[in-house]
C-alpha positions in Angstrom: -0.7 53.7 -13.7 -2.1 50.3 -14.7 -1.8 47.0 -12.8 -1.2 43.5 -14.0 -1.3 40.0 -12.4 2.0 38.4 -11.6 3.3 35.6 -9.4 6.3 34.7 -7.3 9.4 33.9 -9.3 9.6 30.4 -7.8 6.9 28.8 -5.7 6.1 25.4 -4.2 3.8 24.8 -7.3 6.8 25.2 -9.6 8.8 22.7 -7.7 5.9 20.3 -7.8 5.6 20.7 -11.5 9.3 20.1 -12.1 9.1 16.9 -10.1 5.9 15.7 -11.8 7.1 16.4 -15.4 10.6 15.1 -14.7 9.1 11.9 -13.1 6.9 11.3 -16.1 9.9 11.5 -18.5 12.1 9.4 -16.2 9.5 6.7 -15.7 8.8 6.5 -19.4 12.4 6.4 -20.7 14.4 4.7 -17.9 12.2 2.6 -15.7 10.2 -0.6 -16.3 6.8 0.1 -17.8 5.1 -3.3 -18.4 6.7 -6.7 -18.2 10.5 -6.1 -18.6 10.3 -3.2 -21.1 10.4 0.5 -20.6 7.8 2.8 -22.1 10.3 4.0 -24.6 11.1 0.4 -25.6 7.4 -0.2 -26.2 6.9 3.0 -28.2 9.8 2.5 -30.6 8.9 -1.2 -31.0 10.8 -4.4 -30.5 9.8 -5.0 -26.9 7.4 -7.9 -26.1 4.5 -7.6 -23.7 3.3 -10.3 -21.4 0.5 -12.3 -23.0 -2.5 -11.0 -20.9 -1.5 -7.3 -21.4 -3.0 -5.1 -24.1 -1.3 -1.8 -24.5 -3.0 1.5 -25.4 -2.2 3.2 -28.7 -2.0 6.5 -26.8 1.3 5.7 -25.3 2.9 8.6 -27.2 1.0 11.0 -25.0 3.1 10.2 -22.0 6.5 11.6 -23.2 4.6 14.5 -24.9 2.9 15.4 -21.6 6.2 15.2 -19.7 7.9 17.4 -22.2 5.1 20.0 -22.3 5.0 20.1 -18.5 8.8 20.7 -18.2 8.9 23.3 -21.0 5.9 25.3 -19.7 7.1 25.2 -16.1 10.5 26.7 -17.2 8.6 29.2 -19.3 6.6 30.3 -16.2 9.8 30.6 -14.2 11.3 32.9 -16.8 8.1 34.9 -17.2 6.1 34.9 -14.0 3.3 36.9 -15.6 2.6 33.8 -17.8 2.3 31.3 -15.0 -1.5 31.3 -15.3 -1.2 30.2 -18.9 1.5 27.7 -18.1 -0.7 26.2 -15.4 -3.5 25.7 -18.0 -1.1 24.0 -20.4 0.2 21.7 -17.7 -3.4 20.8 -16.8 -4.1 19.9 -20.4 -0.9 17.8 -20.6 -2.0 16.0 -17.4 -5.4 15.2 -18.9 -3.8 13.9 -22.1 -1.5 11.6 -20.2 -4.4 10.4 -18.1 -6.2 9.4 -21.3 -3.5 6.8 -21.9 -4.0 5.2 -18.4 -7.8 5.2 -18.9 -7.6 3.5 -22.3 -5.0 1.1 -20.9 -7.5 0.1 -18.1 -10.3 -0.3 -20.6 -8.3 -2.5 -22.9 -7.4 -4.8 -20.0 -10.7 -4.7 -18.1 -11.3 -8.4 -18.5 -8.0 -9.3 -16.8 -7.3 -6.0 -14.9 -6.2 -7.4 -11.6 -3.9 -9.8 -13.2 -2.6 -7.2 -15.7 -1.5 -4.6 -13.1 0.9 -7.2 -11.6 3.0 -6.9 -14.8 3.2 -3.1 -14.6 6.5 -1.7 -13.5 7.7 1.3 -11.4 7.8 3.6 -14.4 4.1 3.0 -15.1 3.1 4.1 -11.6 5.6 7.0 -11.5 4.2 8.4 -14.7 0.6 7.9 -13.5 1.3 9.9 -10.3 3.1 12.5 -12.3 0.2 12.9 -14.6 -2.2 13.3 -11.7 0.2 15.9 -10.3 0.0 17.9 -13.5 -3.8 18.1 -12.9 -3.7 18.7 -9.2 -1.3 21.7 -9.5 -4.2 23.9 -10.6 -5.1 24.4 -7.0 -1.6 25.0 -5.7 -0.7 28.5 -4.5 1.7 30.6 -6.7 1.9 33.8 -4.7 -0.5 35.7 -6.9 -0.4 39.5 -6.6 -1.3 42.7 -8.4 1.8 44.7 -9.4 1.6 48.2 -10.8 3.1 48.8 -14.2 5.5 51.6 -14.0 6.1 54.0 -16.9 9.0 53.1 -19.1 12.0 55.5 -18.4 12.6 57.7 -21.3 16.4 58.0 -21.1 18.9 55.3 -21.9 20.5 55.6 -18.5 17.1 55.1 -16.9 16.3 52.1 -18.9 19.7 50.5 -18.1 19.1 51.2 -14.4 15.7 49.6 -14.5 17.0 46.6 -16.3 19.8 46.1 -13.7 17.2 46.4 -10.9 15.0 43.8 -12.5 17.9 41.4 -13.0 19.0 41.9 -9.3 15.4 41.4 -8.2 15.1 38.2 -10.2 18.4 36.8 -8.9 17.4 37.6 -5.3 14.0 35.9 -5.8 15.7 32.8 -7.3 18.2 32.5 -4.4 15.6 32.9 -1.7 12.8 30.9 -3.4 13.8 27.5 -1.9 13.8 29.0 1.7 10.4 30.6 1.1 9.0 27.5 -0.5 10.1 25.5 2.6 8.7 27.9 5.1 5.2 28.2 3.6 4.2 24.6 4.0 6.0 24.3 7.4 2.7 24.6 9.4 0.9 22.1 7.2 3.9 19.7 7.5 3.7 19.9 11.3 0.0 19.0 11.3 0.6 16.2 8.9 3.5 14.9 11.0 1.3 14.9 14.1 -1.5 13.1 12.3 1.0 10.5 11.0 2.4 9.9 14.4 -1.0 9.4 15.9 -1.9 7.0 13.1 1.3 5.0 13.7 0.5 4.8 17.5 -3.0 3.6 16.7 -1.7 1.0 14.2 0.7 -0.3 16.9 -2.3 -1.4 18.9 -4.7 -2.6 16.2 -2.9 -3.4 12.9 -0.6 -6.3 13.8 -3.3 -8.9 14.4 -5.4 -7.7 11.5 -2.4 -7.6 9.2 -1.4 -11.1 10.2 -4.9 -12.4 9.6 -4.8 -10.9 6.0 -1.4 -12.6 5.4 -2.8 -15.9 6.5 -5.5 -15.6 4.0 -3.1 -14.5 1.3 -0.6 -17.3 1.9 -3.4 -19.9 1.5 -4.2 -18.6 -2.0 -4.0 -21.2 -4.7 -1.9 -20.9 -7.9 -3.6 -21.1 -11.3 -1.7 -21.9 -14.5 -2.6 -21.0 -18.0 -0.5 -22.5 -20.9 -0.8 -21.6 -24.6 1.2 -23.9 -27.0 2.1 -21.9 -30.1 4.2 -24.4 -31.9 5.2 -28.1 -31.6 7.5 -30.2 -33.9 9.1 -33.6 -33.5 11.7 -35.8 -35.1 13.2 -39.3 -34.4 17.0 -39.2 -34.0 19.8 -41.8 -33.9 19.4 -42.6 -30.2 18.3 -45.9 -28.9 14.5 -45.9 -28.4 14.4 -42.1 -28.0 12.1 -39.6 -29.8 12.8 -35.9 -29.5 9.9 -33.4 -29.4 10.5 -29.6 -29.6 7.7 -27.7 -28.0 7.3 -23.9 -28.1 4.9 -22.6 -25.5 3.8 -19.8 -23.2 2.9 -20.5 -19.6 1.2 -18.0 -17.3 0.9 -18.5 -13.5 -0.9 -16.2 -11.1 -2.1 -16.2 -7.5 -5.8 -16.6 -7.2 -6.8 -14.1 -4.5 -9.7 -12.1 -5.9 -9.8 -8.5 -4.7 -6.7 -9.0 -2.6 -4.7 -9.5 -5.7 -4.3 -5.8 -6.2 -2.2 -5.6 -3.0 -0.7 -9.1 -2.6 -1.0 -10.7 -6.0 1.8 -11.9 -8.2 2.1 -13.5 -11.6 4.7 -14.8 -14.0 4.9 -15.6 -17.7 7.5 -17.8 -19.4 7.9 -18.1 -23.1 10.4 -20.4 -24.9 11.2 -23.8 -26.2 11.6 -27.2 -24.5 13.1 -30.3 -25.9 11.4 -33.3 -24.5 13.1 -36.7 -24.9 10.7 -39.7 -25.0 12.0 -43.2 -24.5 12.5 -46.1 -22.0 14.4 -46.5 -18.8 15.3 -50.2 -19.3 16.7 -50.6 -15.8 13.6 -49.4 -14.1 11.2 -50.6 -16.8 9.6 -47.2 -17.1 8.5 -45.6 -20.3 7.7 -42.0 -21.4 9.4 -38.7 -20.6 13.1 -39.2 -20.0 14.3 -35.6 -19.8 13.2 -32.0 -20.5 15.8 -29.5 -21.7 14.8 -25.8 -21.8 16.5 -23.8 -24.6 17.8 -20.9 -22.4 18.4 -18.7 -25.5 14.7 -18.7 -26.4 13.3 -18.0 -23.0 11.6 -14.8 -22.1 10.2 -14.2 -18.6 7.9 -11.6 -17.2 7.4 -11.3 -13.5 4.7 -9.1 -12.0 4.2 -8.5 -8.3 1.8 -6.3 -6.4 3.2 -3.8 -3.9 2.7 -6.0 -0.8 3.5 -9.4 -2.4 6.9 -9.4 -0.8 5.4 -9.5 2.7 3.6 -12.8 2.0 5.5 -14.7 -0.6 9.1 -15.5 -1.6 10.2 -13.6 -4.7 11.4 -16.7 -6.5 8.4 -18.9 -5.7 6.1 -17.6 -8.5 9.0 -17.8 -11.0 9.7 -21.4 -10.1 6.0 -22.3 -10.4 5.9 -20.7 -13.9 8.9 -22.7 -15.0 7.4 -25.9 -13.6 4.1 -25.3 -15.4 6.0 -24.5 -18.6 8.0 -27.7 -18.5 5.2 -30.0 -17.5 2.8 -28.7 -20.2 5.6 -29.2 -22.7 5.9 -32.8 -21.5 2.1 -33.3 -21.8 2.0 -31.9 -25.3 5.0 -34.1 -26.4 3.3 -37.2 -25.1 0.0 -36.3 -26.7 1.6 -35.7 -30.1 4.4 -38.2 -30.3 4.1 -41.0 -27.8 2.5 -43.4 -30.3 5.4 -42.8 -32.7 7.9 -43.3 -30.0 6.2 -46.5 -28.8 6.1 -47.9 -32.3 9.8 -47.2 -32.7 10.5 -48.9 -29.4 8.5 -52.0 -30.3 10.3 -52.4 -33.7 13.7 -52.0 -32.0 12.8 -54.5 -29.3 11.7 -57.0 -31.9 14.9 -56.6 -33.9 17.1 -56.9 -30.8 15.0 -59.8 -29.3 14.4 -57.8 -26.1 11.5 -59.3 -24.1 10.1 -56.1 -22.8 6.5 -55.0 -23.2 5.8 -51.4 -23.9 2.6 -50.1 -22.4 -0.1 -48.3 -24.3 0.1 -45.3 -22.0 3.4 -43.9 -20.8 4.4 -44.4 -17.1 6.7 -41.3 -17.1 4.4 -38.4 -17.8 6.2 -35.4 -16.2 9.6 -33.8 -16.5 12.0 -35.4 -14.0 14.0 -33.2 -11.6 17.4 -34.7 -10.9 19.1 -34.2 -7.5 20.5 -30.7 -7.3 18.9 -29.7 -10.6 17.1 -26.3 -10.8 13.8 -26.0 -12.6 14.9 -22.7 -14.1 17.5 -22.2 -16.7 
């Protein structure tokens, strides 16, 4: 009588693999990956990435790894003797998925701390699931040696053996969750005791330290980066007004160095702004009269590190990005078109005999904020 290696019909490792592979697929297809796009949206095209972020061409390995993990785990449940092979295939799938995250990190190495602020929940769920496919190699599966019985020679004997195997498999599937919960019970108790002790220790030592860190974080400055991609202007039939259409990208981030991985946040705004140049005759002020954001053209990407909410208001970085966006648009409009607008004003003042001097440099150089007006569209 020979012997063969087999495993439990359902073990904690199988549950772990189902969670990891399912999490990879869910994170890729349904959750935010980078910016405001899902991984599926980036793979099939059409989704825009925030300006600092460079994606890896190995993104296709993520859904492939999730699918391989799910299929091989189910295969191992149906054929327990093949769980060793299934574990190796899951390990290879985890390594393939991890290759994407490594190449993603390499592609964004120059701006890594800032880049990870734009990653979403799906990105991190898939990363943890990929690591889980690798770690499962050391998980217990109830391995045992089972003697191989001789095949019954009669039809009745074969039918009886088949019925016994079906009943045994059904019983194993029904009792598997109970057995899977009982096995890690002792380990869970130890972990619970350790966690309780850690919480008690933190109650004495963490509050003051955490508050000190928050004080440092809240004092972090905001840096703005603006890239103007297009600017056009045209005079219109309005009294001493020149309209400038500016298309730009503004990026704002907290400057916190190493703490940015935990508390950092960043925002990017893309879109068009119409800047009206002219004169306020009553106040005798010249320059930017108004800034109008084209809401239909705006794309925004907000990235926040895990603990950013403990230190900063969620809308503060978004407001800072819109402010930087509009003010840079005003600056570009003045640089490009102020002289044309000034010349138009001088000609009209001369025709209308208006005794009003127009200065060489504008006195209104920023976008005004009217009472009750929001800086965001």
